[in-house]
N, C-alpha and C positions, 0 to 999 in steps of 0.2 A: 503493503498499497503505501501510497506516494506519502512521504511526512511531509511537502509546503517545497519555499520556493531554493532554489539553491540560493546558494550567494552571489555564485553569477551569472543567475536569473534576476535577481533583486538590485544586483549593481545596475544591474541594465535595467531592467524600470523605474531606480530612483536617481542615475544619474551618478552613482557616486561608488567608485572603485571598489575589488578587494579589496583592498590594501588596507582604502578608510576604513570597511566594513570591521576586516580583525581589532580594525583598531580601536572603533567605538567602541565592541569588541572590551577587548580587553581594558579600558578606562571604566567600564557597564556603565556606560554610555547610554547604547542598543543593540544588549543580549541575544543571538539568533531564539526562540524562540521554542528549539530542537537544537542540538548533536549530538547524533549517531557518534553511543558509545561506541562502539567495533572501530570504524573508522575516519571518527573526527569529522563528518562530514557538519557545517550548519548548514539549519534550513530557519526562514521566516516564514512570516503567512503576511497576506493581504493588512492584512488589518496595523501590518507593522509598514508602510510606504508612508500614509502621512506625517509621523513622528519624525523616519528618516529624512523627510524632508524640510521638515521644521530645523532639525538636528543642519541640514546643509545648508540653508541660509542661514543660521548665526553665522556661522563660523564662518561664512561668506564674508559675515564682519567685523572676522576677526576675533571674534565672542571665545572668550580662555574656557580652553574642554571643560576646569573645574566651576565656570558659570553658567555653564550650557547644562551642567547636571543638577546646578541645583535651579535653574529655570527647570529642567524638566519633573523635581523630584517634587516641587513643589503642585499644592491645587489649589490657588492662591490665587484670580485671576487679577488684582491689581497688587502681587504679590511681581507673580510675574513681570506685570507691566512696566513694575517702578527697576529690576534689576534689565529690564533688556533699555533702556529709557536713563537708563543713566550708564551703562558702554555705547548709546547713544551718540551722551553726552560727547565720551570721551573724546567720540572720531569729529566731533565735532571742532573742537580745541584742533587735536589734531591737525585736518583739515583745515583750520586759520593757523595756524604754524608755516604749516605748509603754502600756502598762501602767501603768506606779509617771506617766505622763503622766496619766492619766484620772486615776485615782487623786486626784491633786493636786492636778489642777483644779475633783474635785467638793466637793474639803474645803474652798477655795477660793472656792468658788460655793456655799459654803453663806450664807443673809445672817444667819443671827449663829446663826456658831462654840459652840460648849461654852463655857465658863471657863476659859479655863489657872493653874493646880494649879502655882504656885509659890512651891517653898520654897528662902530663903537657908540654909548648912550649911559647914559647915569642916571640911573631911575635910586628915586629920592625914601626914602625911610617912612613906611605905610603902616599906618592903623590898621590889622585887616581880622573878618573871620574867621577864624578859620582851627581845623582841623588836623589832625599827628598823630603820627605811629610809625614802629616799627612796623613792615609790612617785608615782606617776600618776596623774591622779582612776580613766583609766579604767579602772588595773589594780588598780586598789581591792580592788576584789569579793574576786576569784583569789588577788591580796598577803595580805590578811588570814588565807582559807582558809589557805594553807598553815602563817603563822604561828603560828595556832592551832592546825590540826592537831601541828604543831610542838611548842607548849606541852601539848601532853593526850599525846602520848605519851612524856616529858621527863615527864610531875607525873599519877600517876595519885589520883585523886579521894584517895585517905584521905587525902593532902601538901596538897591545897587550902585556903584558910580565905577562900574566900569569890569570889562572880563576874568573873569575869572580867570588860574593860573596855579602852579606845583611847584614843588622844591625838593631833589630827591640827591638827596646823598651820595656820591660815588660806592660807599660800599653798596650801594644795591644791586651794581653793575659789576663791580668788581667783587662781590661776594656773596652775591645771587638774594640780601636784604641789609635794608640802610632803613632812615628812618626821611618818612615824607612828611609834608603835611602836602595838603590843597589850601584853596583861603579865596575870601572875596574878599571885595575892599569894596564898603557898607560903607549909608551913611554916618551910624553908631552899632557896632558894634558891640556885642553881646554870649555872653556864654548861656548858653546851653548842651543839653546832655555831650553830646563830646566836643559842643563846637569853643572854643578861648576866640578869648579877644591875646590877638598875638602881635607884636610890634616887628617886623621886618626893614630891618636895617639896610643902611642905601645902602648904593653896589653898581660897578664899577661893566660892563657887560657888554660882550661880544657878541651880537644877537641874528642872527638867519631866521625867516617864513620858513616852514615847512609849510607844502601846499602838499591836502587831497587826505585821505585815508594815514593811519599807522604804520600800515602794515610792513613801510620801507626807508622807518622817519631815519631808522638806526643808519641810511645811510647817508639824511640829512647831517643825524650829531658829528659820524665821521669824515662829513667835509668841511667841518668849523672845525675839529678841535684839531685839521690841518693847518685851516686857517691863524685859528690861534698861534699852532706853532710857531710860522712861520711869521706873526708879524705884531705878532705881543706876548706881555708873563702873564699866562696861565699861573691864579691862585689857588689856593685850598677851600671849596666853598661847596653849596647843592648848585645842581645848576638847575638853572629857571625854562618854567614850560610859563606862556600865556594866552589860553587857550582861545585869539580873536574870534574866530568860528567858531565853533563845535557841532558835537552831536544832537549841543542844547536848542542848539539855532536852527540848523536845519537838520534833516532828516538824510541830506547826498554826500556821501561822503568828499563829491570832485574840492566842494564848498567849505569844504574845511582850510584852515586857517593855523598852526598853533605859529607862535615864534617861542623857539628857542635858546636861551641866555647863556654862555656861558662867564663866569667869574673873568676877569682879565685886571689886570695893573700892567694901562697902556705905556706900551712905551718913548710912543712919538705921539702929533696931534694929529697925524696920518693916519 
């Protein structure tokens, strides 16, 4: 009497290789319905085709075997959805990193980059409403979004006197974690929640404007740094960013404008 679908037949029906099916068996993901004790042949049933295809799709998303096993083991639909959604978020983050790397490389490989427009300017001391913290580089975007949302909620547009900005300690780039301060200039700064009233000291900056999304802002950082090495004396201090046009002003990334400021000591008036 026929025991079921042979592993070869099952592989054909599910588009999973025999080697893959054996690996899934060994990992406890998809065990054959029966195994002939005399020959060791594996046999599957038609009812196992849908689970096999689910496994195949999950593995196409590079979901680790252990997580696939957890998804198959739970009977809770919400738990299954949460596990898959978590992995999809990781994939989206990886896609964002890949996209940013591609954009940066395209900029770097341009044979004749546009001349960088750098200006030296003196920024006077200011008192601002700010949120500060020690932040890991891979958590910076989420931290920034939360801090800016808090500032936006505390100070209505009519209270604001200029574009928001941020100060980023060198350690954030060299060590992967460092001090960050994001702020808004407002008429009457006041503390609330994480928001503090902060006195920003006067500073001399070499500045340039990065146009568009931040996927390749590292290239602009590098070009500004090279300019500073050639024309000024860099001094210790955080990198300054001013978001003259950002996501809170327009949802169109190509319209974003970010001024990057590098602290310097002027060597000449030129």
